[in-house]
N, C-alpha and C positions, 0 to 999 in steps of 0.2 A: 088390071089384075084384081081379082075379087078378094074379099077379106078371107075367104076360105083358103085361097092359095097362100096368102101371107101366113096364116096359122100353120099350114102344112110345112112351109119352109122353116118357120121358127122351131117347130117340133123336131124337124130333121137335124137342125144344128144342136139341139139339146141332146139328141141321141148320141152324137159324136163327142160329147164333152163329159168329163166326170161330174157326178152330182156332189154337192156339198151344201151344208146348211148355211144360209145367209145370215142367221142371227146366232150369237153364242148361247150355249146352254150351261153357263157356269153355275148358276144358282141351282139348277136341277142336278148337275154333277156333284155339287157340294152336299146337297141333301142325300144323294145316293151314297156318297162316301161316309157320311155320318151314320146312316142306317146300317151300312156294312160293318162299321166299327162297333156299333152298338150290338149287332148280332154276334160277332165273333167274341165279344167280351162279356156277353150276358151270362148270368148264373141264376139258377132258380132260388127264389127267396120266399119267405112266408113269415107272418107275425109269430113271435115266440109263443104267445098264448095259444094260437091255433095249433102249433106243433105239439105242445104239451097235451092239449086235449085229445088230439088224434092218437098220440101214443097211449094215453090212458084208456081210450076207447078200444084200441087194438089189444091192449092187455086184457080187457074184459071179453072181447070178441075178436079173435085173431083172424080177421079177413078184411079185405078192402071193399068198401061199398062202391067206390068209383076211383078214377085216376087221381083225383085231387087228394083223396085219402092216402093213396100210395105215395104221392109226393111228400105230404106232410110227415108221414111215418118215416120215410127214407131220410128226411132231414133231421129227425130226432132220435135216431137209434142210440146215440151215445150220450143223450141228455140225462143227468141224474135227476130223477123226478120224485117228489114227495119226501116225507121224513125218512123213509127207508132208503133214499137215494137209488131208486130202482133204475136200472139201465136195461133197455131192450136187448142190447147186444150181449148182455150177460144172462139172458133168459134162454136156456138150452132148448125149450119147447117152442117158443113163439118166434125167435129170431129166424130159424130156418123157414118159417112160414112167410116172413117178410120177403126173403129172396125168391121163394117160389111164386109169391103174389106179384112181385115186380116182373118176373119172367113172362107173365101173361101179356105184358105190354111191349114185348120186343119188336113186334111188327109195327107198332106205333112209335116211330123213332123219336119224335120230339118229347113224348111223355117218358119213354124209357131213358132217354138221355138225361132228363132232369132228375129222375129217380136215381140213376147211376151216379150222377154228380153228388147227390146227397149222401149216398152210401160210400162214395170215395172220400168225402169229408170225414165220415165216421172212421174209416180205415186210417186216415192220416191223423185224426185227433185223439183216437183212443188206442191204448196199448195195454196188453194184459199184464205188463210188468210195472205199469204206472201205479203211483200211490193210491190206495183205495180201491183198486180193481179186484173183482172177485175171481176165484179160480175158474169159474165157468166161462169167463170171458175169452180165454185163449182158444178153445175149440171153435167158438163162433167167429173169432177174429181171423183164424186161419181159414175157416170156411169162406168168410167174406173175401179174403185175399184171393183165394182160388176162383171165386165167382167173378170178381172184378177182372181178373186176368182173362178169363174165358169170354167175357162180354165186351172187352175193349174194341175188338174188330167190328162190332155191330154199330158203333157210334158214328161212323163216317157218313157224310151226306153225299148223295149222288152228284150234286152240282159242285162238289169240292169246296164249298164255302163253309169252313169249319169254325167252331168256336176255338179260341186260342188254347184253352185247356185240353181240348180233344187233340189238337195238333201236337202239343207237347207230350201228351200221354202216349200217342202212337209212336213218337220218336224214342220214348224211353220205357219200353215194356219191362225193364229190369226193376221198375218200382215195386213189382209184386214178387220179387225174388228175395233171397236171403242177403243180397248185396244191393239194396235199393238205390244207393247213390254213389256206388264205386266209380261209375262212369265220369263223375265230376271231380273225383278226389285229386287226381294228378294235376289238373288245371288249377284247382284251388290251392294246392300245396305250393304251387309256383306263384301264387298271388293273383291268378286270373279267376275270379268268381262270377264273371258276367253270365256265363251259360247257366249256372245254377240259379242265379238271381232271376233270370227270365223264367226258368222252370218254376221257381217258387212263386213268382208273381202270377203266372198263368194259372196255376192250380190253387191259388189263394191259400197256400200253406201257412198256417199260423206259426207264430214264434214259439208257441208252447208245444208244437208237434214233436213227437218222438223222432221224426225224421231229421230234425235239426241236430239231435244228439248223434244220430247215425252218421251225419256229415263229419263230425269230429273223429269217430272211430274209423271211418273210411280214409281219412287223411293219415291217421296213424298207420293203417295197413299199407297205404300207398308209400309212405315214407319208409316203412320196414322193407318193402321190396326194392326201393331205390338206394338203401343204405341210410339208416335212420339218423346217424349222428349229426349231420349238418342241419337237420330239420327240427331238432329238439327245441331250440329257442322259439320256434313258431308253435310247436305243439303244446308246450307247457301252459301258455296263456289260454289256449282253447280248453284244455282239460281243467284248468283252475275254475272256469265258470261252471263246469259241470259238478264240481265237488259238493255243493249244497243243493243243487237242483235235482240231480239224479245220482246218488252215491253208487248205485249198482253199475251204471254205465261208466262213471268216473273210475271205479276200481278196475273194471275191465280194460279201460283205455290205458291207465297207468301200468297195469300188469303187462299189457302188450308192448308198451314202450320199453319197459325194463327188459323184457325177454328179447325184443328185437335188438336193443343195444348190446346185450350180452352176446347174442349170436353174431352181431356185426363186428364187434371190436374185441371180443374175448374178455372184456370186463375191466379195463383200466378206469381209474377214478374219473367220474364226471361230477364236478362239484355242484352244479346247478341241479342235476337230476337227483343227487343225494339230498340236497336241501329240500327239494320239492317233496320227495318221498317221505322224509322224516317229518316234515311239517304236517302232512295230512294223515299219515299212518302211524307216526311215532316210532319208538324204539323197536327195531326188529329182533333184538335179543331178549326183550321182555316177553315171556311166554304168553301172558294174558293179552298183550297187544297183538302178538303175532297171530293168535287164533281168533281174535275178535275184530280185526280190521281187514283192510284190503290185502295185507300180507298173505292171507290164507289163499288168495287167488293167484299168487305169483309162484311159478314153478321153482323147484329147489335150486337149480343152478343160478338163475338171476337173483334169487333171494339170498343165497350164500354170497354172491357178489356184493350186494348192498350191505350185508353184515360185515364184510371186510372193510368196506368204506366207513361204516359206522364205527368200528373199532379204532381205525386210524383217526377218525374225527374226534372221538372222546379222549383218546390219548393226547391229541393236540390241544383239546379244550382244557384238559386237566392242567397241563403245564402253562398254557397261555392265560388261564383265568384263575383256577383254583390254587395253583402253586405260586401265583404272583403275590408277593408280600406287600407291595406298595405300588401305587400308581406312578410314583416318582422314584422307582428303584434305580440304583446306580448301574452304570454300564457293566461293571464286572459281575454283579449279581444277575443282571438280565442275561448276560452271555452264558453263565453257568446254567441257568434255567433252560435256555435254548439248547445247550449241549445235551442236557438230559432228555429234552423233548425229541431232538434229532436222533438220539440213540434208540429210544424205545419205539418210536414210530416205525423203525425198520423191522420190528417184530410184530407189527399189527396183523399181518396175514397168518401168523402161526399161533397167536394168543387164543386161548379158549374163553372160559368165563371171565368176566371182568366185574369188579365191585369197587365202589368209591366210598371211603369212610370220611364223612364230613364233620369238621369241627364246628363248634358253636357259632363262630362268625359266619360261616357259609350257610348253616341251617337257618340263621335268623337274618340273613342279609336281605336288603331291599334294593341292592344294586342290580341294574337291568341285566347286565351281562351275566352276573352270577345266577340270577333267576332263570335266565335262558338255558344255561348249562345244566342246572339242577333239573329243570323240566326235561331236557334232552336225556338225562340219565335216569329217567323214571324206571323203577323196578330194579335198580342196580346200586342203590345207596344204603349205607349203614351210618349210624351215629358214632363218631369218634370221641372218646373221652381220655383225659389224662395226657394230652399231647404237650402240655406245658405252655403252649401258645394257642390262643383261640383261633388264630388264622391258619393253623396247620391242618392239613388234610392228608389222606392216604389213598394210594392207588394200588389195588390188589389184583394181580393177574394170575391166571391158571395156565400153565404150560404142561400138559400131560400129567406126569407124576410129580410135578413141582409147582409151588406157588411162590410168587414174588411179591413183596410188599415194598412200595416206594413211597416215601413221604413227600409232601409238597415242598417243605423248606429244605434248602440245599445242604445244610449242615447235618442232616440226619442220614444215617446209613441206609443201605438197601439190604433187605433180608430175603433170603431164599430158603424155603422150607419144603419138606416133603409134603405132598398133598394129604398123606395119611396122618400127618402130625402137625396140625396148624393151631395157633392160639385162639381159635374161635370155632364155634360149631355151625354146621349147616342150618340155616334158618334163623340165625342170630340177627337181631335188628340193631345191635350196638357192639362196639369192640373197644378194647382198651389199648391205647398206644403203648403203655408200659408192658402189656402182655406181648405185644408184637416185638418190642425191643429186647425183652429179657427171656424170650422163649428159647432162644438159641444159647446153649451153654458153651463155654470156652472149649470143652473137649469135643464138641460137635463140629467146630469150625475147621474142618479139613478141606481145603480148597482143591479143586480138580487141577488147578494150574501148578500145584506143588507135587503132583504125583506122576509117576511114569504112565504112559498111555495105557498100558495093560491093566493098571490098577484103578483107573478112573471110575470104574463101575462101583467102587466102594465109597465114593464121595458122599458127603452128607450135607446138612444145612450149613449155610455160610452167611456171614455178614460182610458186605462189601461197602467200601467208602469211595466217594466221588473225588478222589485225589490222584493226580498223576504221580507216578512212582517209578523210580529206577529207570528213568528215561522213557517210560511208556505212558501213554495217555490212559486215563482210567477206563475209557471206552474199550480199549484192547483187553484190559484186565477183566472187565465185566464179560466181554464176549468169550474169553477163554473159560471163565467160570461157568457160563451158561452152556457153552458147547460141550463141556465136560459132563454136563448133566443131561445131554441129549437135546438141548434147546438150541437149534441152529436157525439163524435168520435166513429167509429165502433170498435168492438173487433178485435184486430189485429191478423191475422192468422200467424202462424209461417212461416217465409220465407223459401222458398226452397233453395237448394244449388245452383240453377241456377240464383238466384237474383243478385249475385255479378259478373256474367260473363259479358264480354264485347265483342264488335265486332268492327273491323275497316276494311276499304277496303283493299283487298290484291291482287287485279288483277292489274298487271303492265300494263303500257300503251300498250306494244306490245301484251301482252296476251289478252287484252281487245278486240282486233280486231279478235280474233279467236272464233270459235264456241265452245260449250261445248262438242263437239264430243269426243275429246281425253280424256277430263276429265271424261266423262260418260262411255267411252269404251276404257280405257287405257290398255296397255299390258306391264307388267314390262320387258319383254324380248326385246321389240322393241321401247319403248319410255318412257320418264319419266311420272309418274303419277302426275296429278294436283290436285287430291283429295286424302284424306287419305284412305289407304287400311287397312281394319280391319277385324278381324275374330270374333269379338264380338261387341255388341253395344258400340259405343264410349262414353267415359265419357264427362261430360260437360266441356266446355273450362274453363281453370283456369285463374284467373286474374294474372297480372304481379307482380313480386316480389316487395317488398316495396321499395327497392332502386330505381327501375325504376319508381315507382309510384310517388315518391317525386320530379321527374324532371318535368320541365314545359311541358305541354301537347301540342303537335304540332297540326296543323290544320287538320291532317289526323288521329289523334289518336282515336277520337270518343269514348273516355272513359267517364264514369260518375265519376267526381271527388269525389262525395259523397260515392261512392262504392269502392274506392281504398282499397283493402284488401291484406294481405299476401296470400301465395299460397294455404293455406288450405281452403279458401273460406269463413271463418267467417268474422264477422264485425270487430273484433279486436282480431285476433287470437294470440296465444302465440308467443312471439319473440324467435328466436333461440339463442343459446349461441354465435354463431359466429357473429350475428348482434348486440349483446349487450355487449359482452365482460364481461359477468358476472354482468352487471348492474341490472339485474332482481332481484338479491338477495342482498339487502343492508346489510343484516346480514348473519351469517352463516346458518340461518334457524330457524324455530320456535322451541321453547323449548318443547312445548306440541302441539300435533296435535288434534284439536277439530273437531267434526262433524259440517257440515254447512247445515242445513235443512231450512225448511220454517220458523220455530220459530226463529232460529238464524238470518236468513235474515231480518225478521221483526224487531228484536231488533237492528240489525246493522243499518238499515235504519232510525230508530228512533234516534239513537245516531248521525248519520250524519246530520239529520235535526236540532237537538239541537246545534250541533257544526257548523252549516252553511257550511257543506261540500257537494258539488254537487255530486249527484249520476246519472250515465248515464247507463241505462239498455238497452243493445242492443241484448238481448237474443231472443226477438221476431223476429229479423232479422238474426238469427243464429249467433249472435255475443256473447259478453261476458258482464258480469256485471262489471262496472267501478266505482271506488271510486276516485274522483278527489282530492286526497291528495298527492300533488307532493313534499313531504318532508319526506324521510324515517327516519329522525331523530326525527320526531314528535311522541312522545310516547303516545299521546292521543289514537291513534287507531292502530299504527304500529304493536305492539305485537299481538293484537287480530286478525288483518288481516292476519298476518303470520300464526297464529294458525289455522285459517279457510282455509288456502291453497291459499290465494291471492298471486299473483306475482306482482313485482314492475317494471314499465317501466319509465325511466327518461323522464320528460317533459309531462307525461300523468297521472301518478298515479298508482293505484293498480287495477288489473283485476282478475276476477275469471271465470274459464271455467267449465261448468257442464260436 
């Protein structure tokens, strides 16, 4: 057989077998992969000096000499140049020429793509509402947005090998709409920010971009649609970072949160949202603050909601701080002060104008809590003179045609005047305690409670004393006197679990200088998250433990002393065994367990009234029923209270939780 036949047979065998490479091409494949990665991740760059010179040249002669000119100018449209901080995007004549000049390169896809990316960076980096922006910037910015939207489809490569930013841009055309990041909001609200982080990385979106602020607003709107209340603990830290960086966006975001909460819930107290709003916008009752801060952006209904919260807050602060005579006050003095607070806070929703007359001790105090309260009451304070005690202060409330003056110290009477005849003038900056006390003459003191119902319209000014009388609590006497003058307290709605929440500033000095970019688009793999990551709606923030609450409040605590509660969120929640060391149970327990219903409660309250034992019912505010009998050895009620299931707390008395 010839060599030719051998070759023919060998070729025949090869034809019947699959072909494969005998040597691996790993090195070549690795290089190909690197080139592909470099291609999809590439972005056009140029030296800053070259960009500035190109923009200056275009300013003098608005035309492109060649494609490199077009690229350099596209990269520099938002650069502030020279002493005048000239920006090409704010030039109403030359900027349209940039877009028409770049349009000439649409058929040259690589050149057009690079110019497009430079203009996209301008769109993301510049905003007409940013600090220092000229009014002429908005029309050009909107023109650019429309131009980018129309040109996005021409960026695709025929071979399908796209730069990463092109792929992301095609997937998210809403970037050029009025809701540029709403598609990511629901995911981010639930703690999943991976999709937005990929988008941010692909488009090289800077932390200072206005888009990062829109991420916060988008989450606010997504939360509003889903029912905003459980998301407030997540939204407040995001908004907090915007407060100094972009007050306009911050005001818009907080206004939307307040409006959404009002719509979603009807307006029950949310302690943390109240603290947050007051910290950044101040007193909503102070006209100058209301018209010069973010309050002006809040619709009337949610603004009135916060005003009610604020009135309740300042009433509580007056009795918790300004009316407190001594840090070591005796239990009976504290109890009387708390009774007055509990009474007047029930009228918070119907009180009108409020003023606080401060004695010399309060005006000159350097106590942290006192300073916080006085700052809170900005625009509502007067100087009080002649009170006899420098610690005394006064609280003046307007109820329609009547004005009520209540002093801080418990041994002072409460005075009710006609609004047309008060012992001070509108616009006064100071007031005399003696004038308040002696303005009502003895002949004027005809109380409504002493008249037949048909004659109560003739009632006049009255002086009321905080003393239980004739088997009645003074609260009942006061309520009759007020209702006889048309002042009726509203039916209290049961407080929500959010009423006891608090808020305090949490942005450190260094973090305050950063934008909310990383907070809004954080990635656990590459950086620490500045906002809580959650897979379900977050629970409302819980108040601090009782041990921490009893410590002096610092200037940054921003807590409401009247709402200090244990961790379960109630007004006076059951103490734990660890915190009381068994003090809750003065005896081994009730011998007989009795039901405690409406009938038993009525009988118990009647007995307390006869025995002159104060009852404090905090259940309307999600708290407990308290019997102020601080003597477990007192057999008048102790066995019965134990049988009903009441628990004892030293220094407070007996409490019952439904």
